C-alpha positions as CSV (number, residue, x, y, z in Angstrom):
1,M,29.6,9.8,45.5
2,H,26.9,7.5,44.3
3,A,26.9,7.8,40.5
4,D,23.1,7.6,39.7
5,I,22.1,9.9,42.5
6,E,25.0,12.3,41.7
7,D,24.1,12.5,38.0
8,F,20.5,13.2,38.7
9,T,21.3,15.8,41.4
10,R,23.8,17.6,39.1
11,R,21.2,17.8,36.3
12,R,18.5,19.1,38.7
13,L,20.8,21.6,40.4
14,A,22.0,23.0,37.1
15,A,18.4,23.6,36.1
16,L,17.6,25.3,39.4
17,T,20.6,27.5,39.8
18,V,20.9,31.1,38.8
19,A,24.5,30.5,37.8
20,D,25.3,29.7,34.2
21,V,26.8,26.3,34.7
22,T,26.4,22.8,33.2
23,P,26.0,19.8,35.4
24,G,29.6,18.8,34.8
25,E,30.9,22.2,35.9
26,L,29.2,22.0,39.3
27,D,31.7,21.8,42.2
28,P,30.5,19.1,44.6
29,D,32.2,20.7,47.6
30,V,30.9,24.3,47.6
31,D,27.9,25.6,49.5
32,L,24.9,25.5,47.2
33,V,23.3,28.8,48.4
34,P,26.1,31.4,48.0
35,S,27.9,29.6,45.1
36,Y,24.9,28.8,42.9
37,G,22.3,31.2,44.2
38,L,20.0,28.4,45.3
39,T,17.0,29.8,47.2
40,S,15.6,27.9,50.2
41,L,12.6,26.9,48.1
42,N,14.8,25.6,45.3
43,K,16.8,23.7,47.8
44,V,13.6,22.0,49.0
45,V,12.6,21.3,45.4
46,L,16.0,19.8,44.7
47,L,16.1,17.6,47.8
48,T,12.5,16.5,47.2
49,S,13.2,15.4,43.7
50,V,16.5,13.7,44.6
51,C,14.8,11.7,47.3
52,R,11.9,10.8,45.1
53,R,14.3,9.6,42.3
54,A,16.3,7.6,44.9
55,G,13.2,6.1,46.5
56,V,14.0,7.7,49.8
57,D,11.1,8.8,52.1
58,L,11.8,12.4,53.2
59,T,10.6,11.6,56.7
60,L,13.7,9.5,57.2
61,L,16.0,12.5,57.1
62,T,16.8,13.9,60.5
63,D,17.3,17.5,61.5
64,D,21.0,16.9,61.6
65,D,20.9,15.5,58.0
66,L,19.2,18.6,56.8
67,A,21.6,20.9,58.6
68,R,24.6,19.1,57.0
69,M,23.4,19.2,53.4
70,L,25.1,22.3,52.3
71,T,27.0,20.9,49.3
72,L,26.2,18.7,46.4
73,R,28.4,16.0,47.8
74,E,26.7,16.2,51.2
75,M,23.3,16.0,49.7
76,V,24.1,13.0,47.6
77,D,25.9,11.1,50.4
78,T,23.1,11.8,52.8
79,V,20.3,10.7,50.5
80,A,22.3,7.6,49.5
81,R,22.5,6.4,53.1
82,Y,18.7,6.1,53.1
83,V,18.2,4.3,49.8
84,P,16.1,1.2,50.5
85,V,17.8,-2.2,50.3
86,G,17.5,-3.4,46.7
87,G,17.0,0.2,45.5
88,S,18.3,1.3,42.2
89,A,20.3,4.3,43.4
């Protein structure tokens, strides 16, 4: 995964989850909703903040992208594909 985006996403996810986990304890390959109790609204908040931090315009994400982002790894990898050339993420 992309280190800067992953680190930020882990910290935000740990703050939003109902599970008692630290950013380092988050499994990047489990479904965010059943595993960490993420609500639909919290998932939108997470994705919005990750995109903003990475400099990615949310309108670039396709319906297929959104449907695939079930895990931390999938979210990070998807957002990283859209980081602008010369971006810091």
